[in-house]
FIBAZA-835442 format. One record per residue (C-alpha): residue number from 0; y negated, x, z; residue in one letter; chain. Coordinates in Angstrom, 3 decimals. Layout:
BEGIN
(pt NUM, (Y, X, Z), a, A)
...
***
This chain:
BEGIN
(pt 0, (-0.102, 0.061, 0.097), m, A)
(pt 1, (-3.522, 1.187, -0.780), q, A)
(pt 2, (-5.999, 1.832, 1.766), r, A)
(pt 3, (-8.811, -0.752, 2.079), r, A)
(pt 4, (-12.384, 0.810, 2.503), i, A)
(pt 5, (-15.138, -1.385, 3.603), n, A)
(pt 6, (-18.669, 0.042, 2.523), i, A)
(pt 7, (-21.465, -1.482, 4.793), e, A)
(pt 8, (-25.215, -1.399, 4.222), s, A)
(pt 9, (-26.116, -2.085, 7.867), g, A)
(pt 10, (-27.934, -5.336, 7.315), t, A)
(pt 11, (-27.546, -7.899, 10.053), p, A)
(pt 12, (-26.303, -10.421, 7.724), w, A)
(pt 13, (-23.155, -8.555, 7.195), e, A)
(pt 14, (-21.675, -9.334, 10.691), d, A)
(pt 15, (-23.396, -12.807, 10.805), k, A)
(pt 16, (-21.693, -13.841, 7.707), v, A)
(pt 17, (-18.590, -11.510, 7.988), g, A)
(pt 18, (-18.750, -9.612, 4.815), y, A)
(pt 19, (-19.598, -6.101, 3.387), c, A)
(pt 20, (-21.742, -4.458, 0.647), r, A)
(pt 21, (-18.700, -3.375, -1.183), a, A)
(pt 22, (-15.009, -3.045, -0.755), v, A)
(pt 23, (-12.620, -0.086, -2.534), r, A)
(pt 24, (-9.010, -0.537, -2.535), i, A)
(pt 25, (-7.630, 2.399, -4.796), g, A)
(pt 26, (-9.573, 2.641, -7.766), n, A)
(pt 27, (-11.179, -0.813, -7.782), i, A)
(pt 28, (-14.511, -1.321, -6.311), i, A)
(pt 29, (-16.198, -4.877, -5.765), e, A)
(pt 30, (-19.745, -5.399, -4.878), i, A)
(pt 31, (-21.013, -8.325, -2.918), s, A)
(pt 32, (-23.715, -10.591, -4.305), g, A)
(pt 33, (-26.756, -8.486, -4.117), t, A)
(pt 34, (-30.368, -9.528, -3.904), t, A)
(pt 35, (-33.780, -7.837, -3.839), s, A)
(pt 36, (-34.390, -7.658, -0.140), v, A)
(pt 37, (-34.792, -4.247, 1.509), d, A)
(pt 38, (-34.845, -4.770, 5.185), g, A)
(pt 39, (-37.115, -7.453, 5.822), d, A)
(pt 40, (-39.205, -7.072, 2.748), s, A)
(pt 41, (-38.502, -8.882, -0.651), l, A)
(pt 42, (-39.059, -6.390, -3.661), i, A)
(pt 43, (-40.574, -8.107, -6.849), g, A)
(pt 44, (-41.835, -11.459, -5.316), k, A)
(pt 45, (-42.215, -13.776, -8.507), d, A)
(pt 46, (-40.950, -11.082, -10.645), d, A)
(pt 47, (-37.266, -11.598, -11.985), l, A)
(pt 48, (-37.624, -8.255, -13.933), y, A)
(pt 49, (-38.558, -6.244, -10.870), s, A)
(pt 50, (-35.883, -8.183, -8.654), q, A)
(pt 51, (-33.060, -7.340, -11.233), t, A)
(pt 52, (-34.045, -3.493, -11.471), k, A)
(pt 53, (-34.084, -3.162, -7.482), f, A)
(pt 54, (-30.818, -5.279, -7.204), i, A)
(pt 55, (-29.066, -2.907, -9.832), i, A)
(pt 56, (-30.528, 0.319, -8.009), l, A)
(pt 57, (-28.874, -1.195, -4.697), k, A)
(pt 58, (-25.746, -1.801, -6.789), i, A)
(pt 59, (-25.856, 2.045, -7.728), e, A)
(pt 60, (-26.242, 3.212, -4.383), k, A)
(pt 61, (-23.061, 1.113, -3.078), a, A)
(pt 62, (-21.173, 2.480, -5.981), l, A)
(pt 63, (-22.025, 5.841, -4.966), q, A)
(pt 64, (-21.351, 5.284, -1.425), n, A)
(pt 65, (-17.747, 4.114, -2.747), a, A)
(pt 66, (-17.285, 7.043, -4.958), g, A)
(pt 67, (-18.366, 5.656, -8.105), a, A)
(pt 68, (-21.360, 5.291, -10.605), e, A)
(pt 69, (-22.751, 2.692, -12.681), l, A)
(pt 70, (-20.811, 3.966, -15.704), t, A)
(pt 71, (-17.627, 2.570, -13.634), d, A)
(pt 72, (-18.872, -0.959, -13.766), v, A)
(pt 73, (-16.575, -3.342, -15.939), v, A)
(pt 74, (-18.403, -6.659, -14.939), r, A)
(pt 75, (-21.391, -7.975, -13.683), t, A)
(pt 76, (-22.347, -11.564, -12.621), r, A)
(pt 77, (-25.947, -12.633, -12.591), m, A)
(pt 78, (-27.187, -15.785, -10.833), y, A)
(pt 79, (-30.908, -16.703, -11.587), v, A)
(pt 80, (-32.573, -19.639, -10.013), t, A)
(pt 81, (-34.509, -20.204, -13.647), d, A)
(pt 82, (-32.487, -19.945, -16.837), i, A)
(pt 83, (-35.443, -20.231, -18.782), s, A)
(pt 84, (-36.661, -16.401, -17.797), k, A)
(pt 85, (-33.053, -15.050, -18.474), w, A)
(pt 86, (-34.666, -12.631, -20.885), e, A)
(pt 87, (-36.437, -10.952, -18.003), e, A)
(pt 88, (-33.075, -10.375, -16.007), a, A)
(pt 89, (-31.322, -9.433, -19.411), a, A)
(pt 90, (-34.143, -6.729, -20.351), k, A)
(pt 91, (-33.681, -4.998, -16.905), a, A)
(pt 92, (-29.932, -5.254, -17.093), h, A)
(pt 93, (-29.834, -3.463, -20.296), a, A)
(pt 94, (-32.130, -0.799, -19.237), e, A)
(pt 95, (-28.994, 0.235, -16.970), f, A)
(pt 96, (-26.223, -1.083, -18.594), f, A)
(pt 97, (-26.982, -0.732, -22.482), g, A)
(pt 98, (-24.679, 1.937, -23.330), t, A)
(pt 99, (-22.063, 0.890, -20.577), i, A)
(pt 100, (-21.830, -2.739, -21.698), k, A)
(pt 101, (-19.625, -4.270, -18.813), p, A)
(pt 102, (-18.478, -7.904, -19.586), v, A)
(pt 103, (-21.204, -10.147, -17.802), t, A)
(pt 104, (-21.939, -13.672, -16.826), t, A)
(pt 105, (-25.551, -15.018, -16.459), l, A)
(pt 106, (-25.716, -18.697, -14.885), v, A)
(pt 107, (-28.583, -20.814, -13.436), e, A)
(pt 108, (-28.027, -21.943, -9.918), v, A)
(pt 109, (-30.021, -24.497, -7.874), s, A)
(pt 110, (-31.097, -22.184, -5.289), s, A)
(pt 111, (-30.367, -18.954, -3.329), l, A)
(pt 112, (-30.369, -18.603, 0.303), i, A)
(pt 113, (-34.327, -17.746, 0.078), d, A)
(pt 114, (-36.496, -19.641, -2.370), p, A)
(pt 115, (-38.349, -16.403, -3.064), d, A)
(pt 116, (-34.733, -14.896, -4.349), l, A)
(pt 117, (-34.973, -15.395, -8.155), l, A)
(pt 118, (-31.576, -13.464, -8.800), i, A)
(pt 119, (-28.287, -12.511, -7.016), e, A)
(pt 120, (-25.943, -9.937, -8.784), i, A)
(pt 121, (-22.218, -8.959, -8.047), e, A)
(pt 122, (-20.388, -6.201, -9.806), a, A)
(pt 123, (-16.879, -5.031, -10.045), s, A)
(pt 124, (-16.060, -1.316, -10.993), a, A)
(pt 125, (-12.951, 0.809, -11.790), v, A)
(pt 126, (-12.945, 4.374, -11.309), i, A)
(pt 127, (-11.038, 6.047, -14.119), q, A)
***
């Protein structure tokens, strides 16, 4: 059996909700839904593009803590609160993943946990 490694970010939400930023089992890494909150601050208020970029940087850090890189990402899932602005999220996503080209999903949700959050992103990675 392969060992499970939980990668925590240290936010109080992890214990309150019962999750961690990422889980690695063998060469597979799953990144939890990630938003543009940094400590107590929201990064990119009213700016879907900025929120998306910040989230992908957070995902990259979690991947590095798990021994991976963005190039190991095979899937992303993006949940936006206003699908009419999808191109802003897509532009930021392409800046990081344009040559990697993971499979992706982009769907609209009615809301996220905070009304100022415009997007939440999950990622899956496989280390070669």
